[in-house]
C-alpha positions as CSV (number, residue, x, y, z in Angstrom):
1,X,-22.9,5.2,-65.5
2,X,-22.8,1.5,-64.7
3,X,-23.5,-0.3,-61.4
4,X,-22.5,-3.9,-61.3
5,X,-24.0,-6.0,-58.5
6,X,-22.6,-9.3,-57.4
7,X,-22.4,-11.7,-54.5
8,X,-25.8,-13.3,-54.4
9,X,-26.4,-17.0,-54.1
10,X,-28.3,-19.8,-52.4
11,X,-27.7,-20.3,-48.7
12,X,-29.3,-21.8,-45.6
13,X,-31.0,-20.0,-42.8
14,X,-28.6,-18.2,-40.5
15,X,-25.9,-18.1,-43.2
16,X,-24.2,-14.9,-44.4
17,X,-23.7,-13.3,-47.8
18,X,-22.0,-10.1,-48.8
19,X,-23.3,-8.2,-51.8
20,X,-21.1,-5.9,-53.7
21,X,-21.9,-3.1,-56.2
22,X,-19.1,-1.6,-58.2
23,X,-19.6,1.7,-59.9
24,X,-18.1,3.3,-63.0
25,X,-18.8,6.8,-64.2
26,X,-20.1,7.9,-60.8
27,X,-18.3,8.5,-57.5
28,X,-20.3,6.7,-54.9
29,X,-18.9,8.7,-52.0
30,X,-20.6,11.8,-53.4
31,X,-24.1,10.5,-53.7
32,X,-26.8,8.7,-51.7
33,X,-26.5,4.9,-52.3
34,X,-28.7,2.0,-51.3
35,X,-30.0,-1.5,-51.7
36,X,-33.5,-2.5,-52.6
37,X,-35.0,-5.9,-53.0
38,X,-37.9,-7.5,-54.7
39,X,-39.4,-10.9,-53.8
40,X,-41.6,-12.8,-56.2
41,X,-45.0,-11.3,-56.4
42,X,-44.1,-8.4,-54.1
43,X,-43.3,-4.7,-54.5
44,X,-39.7,-3.6,-54.6
45,X,-38.7,-2.4,-51.1
46,X,-35.9,-0.5,-49.7
47,X,-33.4,-2.4,-47.5
48,X,-30.7,0.0,-46.5
49,X,-29.1,3.2,-47.7
50,X,-26.2,5.6,-47.0
51,X,-27.0,9.2,-47.5
52,X,-24.6,11.6,-49.1
53,X,-23.8,12.8,-45.5
54,X,-22.9,9.3,-44.5
55,X,-26.0,8.6,-42.5
56,X,-27.2,5.0,-42.7
57,X,-30.6,3.6,-42.4
58,X,-32.2,0.1,-42.5
59,X,-35.7,-1.3,-42.8
60,X,-36.8,-2.7,-39.5
61,X,-36.7,-6.4,-40.6
62,X,-33.0,-6.3,-41.3
63,X,-31.8,-4.1,-38.4
64,X,-29.1,-5.8,-36.5
65,X,-28.5,-8.3,-39.3
66,X,-27.4,-6.3,-42.3
67,X,-24.7,-3.7,-42.6
68,X,-24.3,-1.3,-45.5
69,X,-21.0,0.3,-46.3
70,X,-19.0,1.8,-49.1
71,X,-15.3,1.6,-50.0
72,X,-14.1,5.0,-51.4
73,X,-10.9,3.6,-52.8
74,X,-12.7,0.8,-54.7
75,X,-15.7,2.9,-55.5
76,X,-17.8,0.0,-54.4
77,X,-20.7,-0.4,-52.0
78,X,-21.5,-3.5,-49.9
79,X,-24.3,-5.1,-48.1
80,X,-23.2,-7.6,-45.5
81,X,-26.1,-9.8,-44.7
82,X,-25.9,-12.0,-41.6
83,X,-28.4,-14.4,-40.0
84,X,-30.3,-14.7,-43.2
85,X,-33.9,-15.8,-43.2
86,X,-36.1,-17.3,-45.9
87,X,-38.0,-14.1,-46.0
88,X,-34.8,-12.3,-47.2
89,X,-35.1,-14.2,-50.4
90,X,-35.3,-11.7,-53.3
91,X,-33.5,-10.1,-56.1
92,X,-31.3,-7.4,-54.6
93,X,-30.6,-4.2,-56.5
94,X,-28.1,-1.5,-55.8
95,X,-28.8,2.1,-56.5
96,X,-26.7,5.2,-56.5
97,X,-28.1,8.6,-57.2
98,X,-30.7,7.9,-59.9
99,X,-29.0,4.8,-61.3
100,X,-29.7,1.1,-60.7
101,X,-27.7,-2.0,-60.9
102,X,-28.9,-5.2,-62.7
103,X,-29.9,-7.2,-59.5
104,X,-28.5,-10.3,-57.9
105,X,-30.5,-13.2,-56.6
106,X,-30.4,-14.2,-53.0
107,X,-32.2,-17.4,-52.0
108,X,-32.4,-18.5,-48.4
109,X,-33.6,-22.0,-47.6
110,X,-34.9,-23.2,-44.3
């Protein structure tokens, strides 16, 4: 199983980014999927997830700004991040079932 995350970058406050995570060897629609992030010197934290039943959840600090989704046909999951803030700066990881992607850096400058 491989998860390939992409879409990170360096942006300004209030900009948007869309992270993608393509999967091979695993059907994303059949398992719980999610996004985590880890800022320098901090613990890894959950950002958003989609349960195997399709239920979505978000950490409070990103509610109303981030949207998680998955494309069944492309076997890819996404994290649309809007109104980005400097505190969103972190390495973002996708996860599906018990597998993890390699991480993609998001840097938000004020």
